C-alpha positions, 0 to 999 in steps of 0.5 A: 552282336555286331558293332554299335552302330548309329541307329538313326539320324534323322534329317529335318526339313526346314519348316517355317518353325525351324527357320525362325529358330535357326536364324534368329535365336543367338544361342543356336548361332553359338552351337553352330559355331562349335558344330565343326568341333576342331578343337574337340577332335584334337582332344584325348576325349575324342582321340583316345576317349579310353572308355567302352560302354559295351553297346549301351543303348543311348537316346539323345534329346536335343533342346530349342534350336537343336537339329542333327547337325547341332548335335552332331558332335555328340552323336559321333562321339557316343558312337565312337565310345560304343553307344548304340544311339538314337536321336529323338525326334523333337523338331527343333524343340519349339512344338508343344511340349506334351506332344513332344514328350510323347514323341520322345517316349515313343523313340525311347521305346522303339530303341529299347525294342530294337536294342533289347536293353533299357535306354539311357536318356541324355537331354540338352537344354529344353530337351530335359523338359521332355525327358524327365516326363518320359522317365517319370512315366516309363521307368522300365524303359529308362536305365538312366537320365543325364540332362545338360543344362536343362531348365528343370525347376522353372518351365521358363528357366532362361535369361531374359533376352533369350526369354523374350525370343522364346516368348515371341515364338510362343505368341506366333504359336498362338496366332496359329504359326504351324509347328510352335508351342503356344502361350496356352502350354504354360497354363492350359490343358495341353501341357498340364500333364507335362507340367505335373511330371516335371515337378513331381517325384522321380522314380528312385530306380532310375539314376538321374544326373543334372549337369550344369555350368555356371557360365551358362548364358542361356539357362540360369545354372539354378534352374538346372537344380532338380531336387531329384538329381545328382548335380554335376558342374562343367565349366563351359557355356550353353553350347559347350554342354554338347561339344566341349571336351570337358562336358564329354569327359564328365559324360564319359564318366557318368556312362561308365558309372551307369554300365557298371551299376548295370553289371553289378547287382550290388551297385544297383541296390545302393544307387 
């Protein structure tokens, strides 16, 4: 097998929905400011990460306002430590949740076929709401799930000011703006399966870690405390969960644990 490669980093065309998100949501501006990652590139976790995950397949799932550019620091770092990465198509995280979860599931299945190994899903923010159902529905595809600042115990787990803008997008979608979720996603049939799989049991044989920050000003940290997950805390912002040295150090530890678990049957039996 050759060196790990970045399997797919899709380009996202600027739709009306995309422009609404990237121009107006305040936390996107925060993440965009981090996208240059100058501080990260001077840190040892970037320059000398001292972790090798042996070609581990990873599917990265972005959340609301995520794009390949915003997720660039994490994609680049995952490749540096030896991951074979795929960016799931979430279209800025503003579409119907169930349809997006199905698209993420398809992406995970393709990556498993391409690499010949079960994949680790790393999901940020609303991306965790797409990723958890995938692990519930297709546990045979998933080696582990790591969520970063994801609202898992409440579908609308966001701070009030952010929630107002999110609800505004939902109203726009309800009035026919293409590419946006609708208000009916909260109670209608389209996302019933998603809501069930977010709240229901999680497979025992899939390691699940939910990372949260008390400094998160987008998703209240309590909303990330999924009872099925092991919880880890990092001191950073919501955007910093995908671009800060502290978050990357924690992620390196968790990915190394998954590699060890997969290599040692004894660890797999007790995890």
